[in-house]
BALUM-839379 format. One record per residue: residue number from 1; z, y, x of N, C-alpha, C, O in turn; residue in three letters. Coordinates in pm, whole numbers, padded with zeros to 5 digits. Last residue first. Layout:
R seq   n.c3   n.c2   n.c1  ca.c3  ca.c2  ca.c1   c.c3   c.c2   c.c1   o.c3   o.c2   o.c1 type
R NUM      Z      Y      X      Z      Y      X      Z      Y      X      Z      Y      X  ALA
...
//
This chain:
R seq   n.c3   n.c2   n.c1  ca.c3  ca.c2  ca.c1   c.c3   c.c2   c.c1   o.c3   o.c2   o.c1 type
R  87  22627  19716  05748  22601  19827  05680  22700  19848  05557  22688  19947  05484  ALA
R  86  22666  19644  06113  22717  19608  05967  22694  19721  05879  22734  19829  05920  GLN
R  85  22499  19489  06340  22495  19605  06264  22554  19579  06129  22501  19504  06046  VAL
R  84  22620  19271  06580  22546  19264  06455  22582  19407  06399  22699  19442  06413  PRO
R  83  22572  19373  06934  22693  19332  06820  22595  19344  06696  22497  19418  06704  GLU
R  82  22466  19237  07227  22441  19331  07130  22522  19257  06989  22530  19139  06955  LYS
R  81  22493  19085  07475  22596  19153  07431  22588  19277  07316  22662  19374  07307  GLU
R  80  22235  18937  07445  22375  18852  07426  22489  18950  07406  22580  18916  07330  LYS
R  79  22057  19134  07497  22067  19052  07375  22168  18981  07373  22198  18955  07257  THR
R  78  22138  19230  07765  22152  19326  07655  22142  19237  07520  22221  19267  07431  ASP
R  77  22000  19064  07949  22173  19056  07945  22218  19161  07811  22334  19158  07769  GLU
R  76  21728  18889  07836  21792  18998  07874  21963  18978  07874  22030  18896  07811  SER
R  75  21557  18579  07919  21651  18617  07827  21701  18754  07934  21713  18747  08056  ILE
R  74  21346  18555  08119  21329  18497  07991  21412  18548  07888  21364  18565  07775  GLN
R  73  21399  18621  08396  21367  18701  08299  21317  18665  08148  21255  18744  08076  GLY
R  72  21507  18454  08567  21374  18426  08539  21309  18543  08459  21187  18561  08456  SER
R  71  21783  18529  08540  21694  18557  08655  21560  18533  08677  21497  18573  08775  GLU
R  70  21828  18439  08303  21868  18580  08329  21751  18617  08452  21664  18703  08452  LYS
R  69  21792  18163  08323  21700  18227  08214  21706  18386  08246  21609  18458  08221  LEU
R  68  22004  18086  08510  21866  18077  08554  21753  18165  08433  21648  18219  08469  GLU
R  67  22229  18156  08354  22200  18236  08468  22057  18226  08525  21997  18320  08576  LYS
R  66  22203  17987  08170  22200  18120  08111  22175  18198  08261  22101  18296  08266  GLU
R  65  22239  17742  08317  22108  17779  08247  22092  17903  08191  21978  17938  08159  ARG
R  64  22509  17778  08378  22383  17757  08485  22258  17791  08440  22177  17858  08505  ARG
R  63  22640  17764  08155  22654  17896  08247  22522  17908  08312  22445  18004  08311  LYS
R  62  22583  17511  08089  22517  17609  07987  22537  17731  08067  22449  17815  08051  THR
R  61  22724  17368  08270  22562  17345  08266  22516  17471  08196  22419  17532  08239  ARG
R  60  22997  17433  08250  22921  17476  08362  22777  17461  08369  22708  17522  08451  ARG
R  59  23032  17338  07994  23040  17475  08011  22998  17520  08129  22961  17637  08136  ALA
R  58  23010  17055  08067  22908  17112  07954  22904  17252  07970  22794  17307  07964  GLU
R  57  23215  17020  08223  23078  16993  08280  22994  17095  08201  22928  17189  08246  ARG
R  56  23434  17069  08056  23426  17145  08169  23284  17157  08217  23231  17264  08246  LYS
R  55  23409  16855  07869  23391  16997  07825  23368  17091  07952  23287  17183  07946  ALA
R  54  23450  16638  08063  23321  16667  07988  23309  16801  07940  23206  16864  07964  ARG
R  53  23722  16691  08110  23616  16694  08220  23477  16707  08172  23394  16776  08231  ALA
R  52  23811  16639  07838  23842  16750  07923  23751  16767  08040  23706  16880  08056  VAL
R  51  23767  16373  07801  23710  16471  07721  23732  16615  07779  23648  16701  07752  VAL
R  50  23714  16084  07943  23780  16223  07994  23685  16348  07921  23580  16400  07959  ASP
R  49  23750  15793  07814  23661  15904  07827  23725  16020  07852  23802  16057  07764  ILE
R  48  23950  15628  07736  23832  15560  07835  23736  15679  07865  23642  15658  07942  VAL
R  47  24268  15550  07697  24167  15662  07726  24057  15617  07814  24064  15579  07931  VAL
R  46  24369  15312  07464  24356  15370  07613  24248  15495  07611  24163  15516  07524  ARG
R  45  24363  15223  07184  24485  15275  07262  24466  15321  07383  24561  15387  07423  GLY
R  44  24095  15153  07173  24199  15063  07177  24308  15104  07222  24365  15033  07305  ASN
R  43  23981  15474  07300  23944  15315  07254  24059  15217  07270  24113  15204  07380  TYR
R  42  23975  15811  07317  24053  15674  07335  23945  15572  07252  23858  15597  07168  LYS
R  41  23862  16072  07317  23816  15954  07422  23885  15862  07420  23881  15797  07525  GLY
R  40  23880  16240  07117  24020  16238  07211  23971  16143  07332  24037  16140  07436  CYS
R  39  23635  16258  06984  23723  16388  06986  23836  16359  07090  23883  16456  07149  GLU
R  38  23507  16030  06988  23447  16140  07079  23527  16273  07085  23503  16369  07159  ALA
R  37  23634  15717  07064  23631  15849  07005  23585  15943  07056  23609  15961  07176  CYS
R  36  23436  15437  07115  23537  15522  07165  23532  15633  07092  23420  15660  07048  ALA
R  35  23361  15173  06885  23346  15285  06983  23438  15369  07022  23536  15375  06949  ARG
R  34  23465  14994  06690  23427  14932  06846  23339  15032  06915  23252  14994  06994  HIS
R  33  23363  15187  06421  23425  15083  06469  23354  15037  06601  23233  15038  06624  PRO
R  32  23299  15548  06469  23243  15410  06418  23347  15305  06499  23401  15329  06608  LEU
R  31  23552  15798  06351  23460  15711  06459  23412  15598  06407  23466  15544  06310  ARG
R  30  23733  16077  06231  23653  15956  06213  23578  15908  06315  23527  15998  06381  LEU
R  29  24048  16165  06382  23913  16177  06353  23851  16034  06302  23895  15921  06322  ALA
R  28  24315  16128  06439  24287  16135  06305  24136  16177  06260  24102  16213  06147  GLY
R  27  24410  16005  06680  24385  16130  06656  24372  16191  06532  24416  16305  06516  CYS
R  26  24358  15741  06633  24495  15757  06649  24473  15937  06638  24555  15986  06560  GLU
R  25  24060  15742  06395  24119  15719  06534  24287  15752  06523  24336  15784  06415  CYS
R  24  23961  15565  06112  24036  15651  06174  24076  15637  06294  24129  15530  06323  LYS
R  23  23628  15432  06091  23770  15393  06078  23846  15544  06156  23787  15613  06239  VAL
R  22  23345  15388  05865  23402  15442  05986  23550  15430  05956  23598  15420  05844  THR
R  21  23010  15263  05799  23159  15224  05776  23216  15287  05878  23166  15266  05989  LYS
R  20  22737  15389  05632  22823  15370  05762  22974  15343  05744  23044  15411  05669  ILE
R  19  22599  15179  05371  22686  15319  05412  22746  15291  05538  22803  15183  05558  GLY
R  18  22307  14989  05337  22439  15003  05350  22500  15138  05394  22425  15207  05464  VAL
R  17  22010  14936  05168  22093  15034  05275  22242  15021  05239  22286  15042  05126  LEU
R  16  21829  14590  05154  21944  14716  05104  22005  14802  05189  22059  14755  05289  ALA
R  15  21683  14412  05254  21651  14516  05284  21740  14633  05213  21714  14752  05224  GLN
R  14  21743  14140  05156  21792  14190  05280  21761  14332  05307  21828  14377  05400  HIS
R  13  21558  14103  04923  21708  14099  04902  21791  14145  05063  21907  14183  05056  SER
R  12  21294  14075  04966  21341  14224  04938  21495  14219  04941  21558  14323  04960  ARG
R  11  21264  13806  04956  21220  13890  05091  21315  14006  05067  21408  14028  05145  ARG
R  10  21324  13766  04679  21408  13681  04781  21385  13770  04921  21483  13801  04989  LYS
R   9  21135  13908  04554  21279  13934  04531  21361  13888  04646  21448  13955  04701  ALA
R   8  20903  13767  04629  20912  13898  04659  21067  13928  04664  21119  13968  04768  THR
R   7  20968  13529  04490  20961  13515  04639  20958  13668  04691  21014  13689  04798  GLN
R   6  20975  13598  04244  21089  13552  04295  21084  13552  04440  21184  13573  04508  SER
R   5  20703  13673  04183  20818  13777  04159  20934  13702  04248  20982  13776  04334  ARG
R   4  20469  13509  04400  20532  13558  04294  20634  13625  04290  20679  13652  04401  ASN
R   3  20174  13618  04601  20335  13579  04608  20383  13611  04458  20348  13713  04399  ARG
R   2  19851  13478  04664  19961  13562  04594  20110  13524  04578  20152  13413  04546  ARG
R   1  19708  13446  04978  19759  13385  04860  19843  13489  04786  19899  13579  04849  MET
//
């Protein structure tokens, strides 16, 4: 059965797009409300994420990946050390 314009409009009234609402953290970075800050790891005034440990872990992982790629021959050591040629 055919729907009239008012029924179509009523159905579509809930499909509007809304912008992301952000709040400022204590460190000054923007974050989503009710979420921990990605920059400093604080939520509600307390540190809940150890940002320094996360950065160290990611550095270890990238170093290990690069080592594995070098050993397998997928990446050579001179490609990383090459400097861009300036004209």
